[in-house]
C-alpha positions in Angstrom: 59.7 96.0 10.8 60.3 94.4 14.2 57.7 92.7 15.7 58.6 92.5 19.3 55.7 91.2 21.6 55.4 93.5 24.5 53.8 92.2 27.6 52.7 94.7 29.9 53.1 93.8 33.8 51.3 94.8 36.5 53.2 97.6 38.8 55.5 95.8 41.5 54.7 96.6 45.1 56.6 95.9 47.5 56.0 93.4 50.3 55.7 95.1 53.9 56.9 92.5 57.0 53.9 91.2 58.7 53.1 93.8 61.7 52.0 91.4 64.0 54.9 89.0 64.5 57.3 92.1 64.3 55.5 93.6 67.4 55.6 90.3 69.0 59.2 90.1 68.5 59.5 93.5 69.9 57.6 93.1 72.9 59.4 89.7 73.8 62.8 91.3 73.5 61.8 94.3 75.8 60.6 92.1 78.2 63.8 90.3 78.1 65.6 93.1 78.3 63.6 94.4 81.5 64.4 91.2 83.2 68.2 90.9 82.6 68.4 94.5 83.8 66.3 93.8 86.9 68.1 90.5 87.2 71.7 91.9 86.8 71.4 94.7 89.0 74.5 95.6 90.8 74.4 95.8 94.5 74.1 98.9 96.6 77.4 100.4 97.7 78.3 102.9 100.5 81.4 104.5 101.3 82.7 103.8 104.8 86.0 105.3 106.3 88.1 103.6 108.9 90.1 105.3 111.4 92.9 103.4 112.8 94.7 105.0 115.9 96.4 101.8 116.7 100.0 100.8 116.1 98.9 97.5 114.4 97.6 97.3 111.1 94.1 96.4 110.8 92.3 94.1 108.3 88.7 95.1 107.8 86.0 92.6 106.8 82.3 93.1 107.1 78.8 91.2 106.9 75.1 91.6 107.4 74.2 90.8 111.1 72.0 87.8 109.6 74.5 86.3 107.7 77.8 84.3 108.6 79.8 85.2 104.9 82.2 88.0 105.3 83.5 90.6 102.6 86.9 91.6 103.1 87.2 95.2 102.4 90.8 95.6 103.3 93.7 96.6 105.4 94.0 99.9 107.3 97.7 101.1 108.0 98.9 101.8 111.5 97.8 105.4 112.6 95.9 105.6 109.4 92.8 106.5 107.8 91.2 104.6 104.8 88.3 105.4 102.6 86.3 102.4 101.1 84.7 104.1 98.4 82.3 101.4 97.0 81.6 98.9 100.0 78.7 96.7 99.2 75.8 97.7 101.6 75.3 95.2 104.2 71.5 96.1 105.2 70.1 97.6 108.4 72.4 95.8 110.7 76.2 95.2 110.2 79.2 93.4 112.0 82.5 94.9 111.1 85.6 92.9 111.9 89.0 94.4 112.7 91.8 91.8 112.7 95.7 91.1 112.9 98.1 88.6 113.6 95.5 86.2 114.3 93.5 88.7 116.9 90.1 90.0 115.9 87.4 92.1 117.5 83.7 92.6 115.9 81.5 95.2 116.3 77.9 95.2 115.4 76.5 98.5 114.4 73.4 99.7 112.7 73.2 101.1 109.2 71.5 104.4 111.2 74.2 104.6 113.6 77.0 104.6 110.6 75.0 107.2 108.8 75.0 109.4 112.2 78.6 108.8 112.4 79.1 110.2 108.8 79.7 106.3 107.8 83.2 107.0 109.9 84.1 103.8 112.2 87.4 103.7 114.3 89.3 100.6 114.8 88.6 99.4 118.5 90.9 100.0 121.2 90.3 96.3 122.6 92.1 95.0 119.4 95.0 96.5 120.6 94.6 94.8 124.1 94.3 92.0 122.5 97.3 92.5 120.1 99.3 93.3 123.4 98.2 90.3 125.6 99.2 88.0 122.6 102.7 89.4 122.4 102.3 90.7 119.1 104.9 93.4 118.1 103.6 96.6 116.7 103.5 96.9 113.1 106.4 98.5 111.6 106.3 102.0 110.5 106.0 105.4 111.5 103.6 106.4 114.0 103.0 110.2 112.8 100.9 111.3 109.8 98.0 109.3 108.5 97.6 107.3 105.2 94.5 108.6 103.5 93.6 106.3 100.5 90.6 106.6 98.1 
């Protein structure tokens, strides 16, 4: 005969995590995530089409009217058209600069005017006059057809 002493144990219960600290951590993470999303928001962008009827290539830059910092958008070929698909919105008043070979022409325009023109602008003829006066030769290439990019 075996005399094994068996002691009964109380039933084991799984310990639940404390709900209050877990809830506080969840709320804190949600607030931090919300702040990060708000802070890291990408700027609004617009689609701007530039028509260049000139015989010179045109570099395009933009800035808000109340700033001196330019954003280079790109270059439109001679006799070309280019769609800038994600240009940062410059606010209610824009300044567009068209330049080539050290000559430039700025135009001021409002967002409302751009919208009324279906977000399309033309390189001004005054740039061509300035380039001619400076003796800048035309950009090599064809004067027929247009380069469309997107």
